[in-house]
C-alpha positions as CSV (number, residue, x, y, z in Angstrom):
1,M,128.1,68.0,112.2
2,A,124.5,67.0,110.5
3,I,122.6,68.2,113.5
4,V,124.3,71.6,113.1
5,T,123.6,71.9,109.5
6,E,119.8,70.9,110.2
7,V,119.5,73.6,112.7
8,L,121.1,76.3,110.6
9,L,118.9,75.0,107.7
10,W,115.8,75.5,109.9
11,L,117.0,78.9,111.3
12,H,117.8,80.2,107.7
13,I,114.2,79.1,106.5
14,V,112.5,80.7,109.6
15,A,114.5,83.9,109.0
16,A,113.6,84.0,105.1
17,I,110.0,83.4,105.9
18,G,110.0,86.4,108.6
19,W,111.7,88.5,105.8
20,V,109.2,87.6,102.9
21,G,106.3,87.4,105.1
22,A,107.0,91.0,106.4
23,A,107.2,92.3,102.9
24,M,104.3,90.6,102.0
25,V,102.2,92.0,104.8
26,F,103.3,95.5,104.1
27,G,102.8,95.1,100.4
28,M,99.3,93.4,100.6
29,I,97.7,94.8,103.8
30,I,99.5,97.9,105.4
31,G,100.3,99.7,102.1
32,P,97.0,99.4,100.4
33,S,95.0,100.2,103.7
34,M,97.1,103.5,104.5
35,P,95.1,105.7,102.1
36,T,92.0,104.7,103.6
37,F,93.1,105.9,107.2
38,T,92.3,109.4,108.1
39,P,95.5,111.6,108.3
40,T,95.5,111.5,112.1
41,T,95.0,107.7,112.3
42,R,97.7,107.3,109.6
43,S,100.2,109.5,111.4
44,E,99.6,107.7,114.7
45,F,99.9,104.2,112.7
46,V,103.2,105.4,111.5
47,L,104.6,106.6,114.7
48,K,103.4,103.8,116.8
49,V,103.7,100.6,114.5
50,L,106.3,101.2,111.7
51,P,109.3,101.6,114.0
52,K,108.6,98.3,115.6
53,Y,107.8,96.8,112.4
54,V,111.2,98.0,110.8
55,S,113.2,96.9,113.7
56,Y,111.8,93.3,113.1
57,V,112.5,93.7,109.4
58,E,116.1,94.5,110.0
59,V,116.5,91.7,112.1
60,F,115.2,89.1,109.4
61,I,117.3,90.9,106.7
62,L,120.4,90.6,108.6
63,A,119.9,87.1,110.0
64,T,118.8,85.2,106.7
65,P,122.1,85.8,104.8
66,L,124.3,85.5,107.8
67,I,122.8,82.2,108.8
68,G,122.8,81.2,105.2
69,I,126.6,81.7,105.1
70,A,127.1,79.7,108.1
71,L,124.8,77.1,106.5
72,A,126.9,77.0,103.4
73,L,130.1,76.6,105.3
74,S,128.5,73.9,107.5
75,I,127.4,72.0,104.2
76,S,131.1,72.4,102.8
77,N,132.9,71.3,106.0
78,G,134.3,75.0,106.3
79,S,135.6,75.2,102.8
80,F,135.3,78.7,101.1
81,S,135.4,77.2,97.7
82,V,131.7,76.6,98.0
83,F,131.3,80.5,97.3
84,S,133.2,80.0,94.0
85,P,130.9,81.3,91.2
86,S,132.7,78.6,89.0
87,T,130.5,75.9,90.5
88,R,126.5,75.8,90.1
89,F,125.9,76.0,93.9
90,G,128.4,79.0,94.1
91,M,126.6,80.8,91.1
92,V,123.2,80.4,93.0
93,I,125.0,81.8,96.3
94,S,126.5,84.6,94.3
95,V,123.0,85.6,93.0
96,G,121.7,85.5,96.4
97,V,124.4,87.7,97.7
98,G,123.6,90.3,95.0
99,L,119.9,90.2,96.0
100,V,120.9,90.6,99.6
101,V,123.2,93.7,99.0
102,V,120.0,95.3,97.0
103,A,117.9,94.6,99.9
104,W,120.1,95.9,102.5
105,V,120.7,99.0,100.4
106,I,116.8,99.5,100.3
107,A,116.3,98.7,104.0
108,F,119.1,100.4,105.5
109,G,119.4,103.2,102.9
110,A,115.6,104.1,102.8
111,V,113.5,102.4,105.3
112,T,115.6,102.8,108.4
113,P,116.4,106.6,107.8
114,A,112.5,107.0,107.1
115,A,111.9,105.3,110.6
116,Q,114.3,107.7,112.1
117,L,112.7,110.7,110.7
118,Q,109.4,109.6,112.1
119,T,111.0,109.4,115.5
120,A,112.4,113.1,115.0
121,A,108.9,114.2,113.8
122,K,107.4,112.8,116.9
123,T,110.2,114.4,119.0
124,M,109.3,117.7,117.3
125,R,105.7,117.7,117.7
126,I,106.0,116.9,121.4
127,G,108.4,120.0,121.7
128,A,105.8,122.1,119.8
129,A,103.0,120.8,122.0
130,V,104.8,122.1,125.1
131,G,105.8,125.3,123.5
132,N,109.5,124.7,123.0
133,R,110.7,125.8,119.6
134,T,113.9,123.9,119.7
135,D,114.2,122.3,123.1
136,G,112.4,119.2,122.0
137,D,115.3,117.8,120.2
138,P,118.9,119.1,121.0
139,H,119.9,118.1,117.5
140,L,117.8,120.9,116.1
141,H,120.0,123.7,117.8
142,G,121.9,125.8,115.2
143,R,120.5,124.0,112.3
144,G,117.9,126.6,111.3
145,M,115.0,124.1,112.3
146,T,112.1,124.6,114.7
147,T,109.8,122.2,116.2
148,T,106.7,123.8,114.6
149,K,107.8,122.5,111.1
150,R,106.0,119.7,109.9
151,T,108.5,116.7,108.8
152,E,107.4,114.2,106.4
153,S,109.1,110.9,105.8
154,P,109.2,108.7,102.7
155,L,106.9,106.2,104.4
156,S,104.1,108.7,105.2
157,L,104.2,110.4,102.0
158,A,104.1,107.0,100.2
159,G,100.7,106.5,102.0
160,Q,99.4,109.8,100.9
161,V,100.3,109.5,97.4
162,S,98.6,106.0,97.0
């Protein structure tokens, strides 16, 4: 059982490093660099790089707490009492769960939909380039939208405001 605990601990640490590292790269490098790009370069960067970035962040955001739960169960020999906030360890886990819920709301409530908007915007631009007004995306039919409208996502707007 000790080997399983050690493997889970390492996986949990690596996933947490990926999560925090991705946040730091965005906050320290990508975010501050976006306003220095030309609008065309910024748009290309958002369309080509950010969807891949978001998918990796999603994996780390899901893997870290799930591996952490498995680790806590491994440490406690499968006893769910380890999650009780009446103990010090349980309180630490409870605080961690609260932070994870906040991170999940941000990631899956704001970042992922923004990346999906970027994909829709790209589809609309491709449709407009070939002269189709709504043929570029079948989801646009009957919604009063055309492919010639410019769609901005929160990610691209954040880069322009800074």
